[in-house]
N, C-alpha and C positions, 0 to 999 in steps of 0.2 A: 201143155196147160197155158201157154202164152195167150190163147184166145179167151180164156175164162175171165169174165168181168165181175161175176158174183158167185156166191155159193148157194143161191136159192135152190130149193129142191132137196137139199141135204139135211134139212131140219129134223126129219123123222128117222134118219138112219140109226140103227141100233149098233153102236160101236163099243158097247160095254164089255165085250170079250176081246177086243183088239188090243194087242200088246205093242205092236210095231207101227207107229205112225210116220216113220222116217220118209222124208221126201214126198209126202202125200200131196202137197200143193207147191212143190218145188217149181220155181220160175213162173208162178201164177202172178205175173207182174202187172196185171190190170185190176186185180181185186182191191177194193177200198175198205171193205168191212168184213168182219168174221161173224157178224150177227146171226147168220143162218145156222152156225154150229155152236152158238154160245151155250146151249143146253145139252150138248153131247156129254155122255157119261164116259170120260176118258180115264177113270180111276184104275183100270187094268193096264194102262199104257206104261211101258217101261222105256221105250225109245222114241224120242221126238226129234231126232237129228234131222236137220235141214227141212223140217216140215213146211216152213214158209219161206225158205231161202229165196231171196230175190223178189219178194212181194213188196216192192218198193213204192207202190201207190197206196199202201195201207195208211189210213188216217189214224190219228191218235184216238179218236172216238171209235173208229172201226176196230182198232186193236183191243181197246178196253172191254169189248163185249165178251171176251173169253177170260177175263180176270178171275172168274169164279171156278174155273176148271180145277178139279182135284188131281194134283200131280204128285201126291205123296209117295207113290210107288215107282216113280220115274228114276231111272239111273242115268240116262243119256239125253242131254239137251244140246249137244254140239251143233253149232251153226243153225239152231232152230229158226232164228230170225236174222240170218246173215244178209247184209246189204238191204236192211229194212230200217228206216229211221224211226218209225213209231212202233213201239213194242208194248205188250200188255204188262200189267203189274201182277205178279203171282205172289201170294202170301203162303207162309209155311209156319207150322207150330214148332217152336224150338224152345225146349225147357219151359214149357207152359206159356210162352210168349208168342205173339203173332209177329213175324218179321217178313219183310218183303225180300224177294230175290233181286239180284242185280244182273245186269247184262254186260258182258265184256265186248270188246271192239269187234269181235267176230260173230256177234249175235248169239252167243252161247249163254244160257241162263246159269248163274252162279247161285246155288241154293245156300242160304245161311246155315251155319252149323253151330254157332254160339250166340 
């Protein structure tokens, strides 16, 4: 995946039944935006481990394009954005309030619980 520079052409992929997205774009270190996959229905996803590990050219604007992904069924975010400076902001409903997840130093999403 080191030669991939963008994700164009993936816009219309039907990933609604996919549960494991782990390492899907691991080491795609030339992509700058995730815009092509911003409308993916990832609500069945349970594992996003290392999905974008090493995508270190990702811009802040490029990362924000997937802020709207529905990740409420996800159990594993380990190293999802490891070695990536710019990460998206994912929101979750917690006790009737919208709260943003945070990222640890390994690029693992920490989902708010309270």
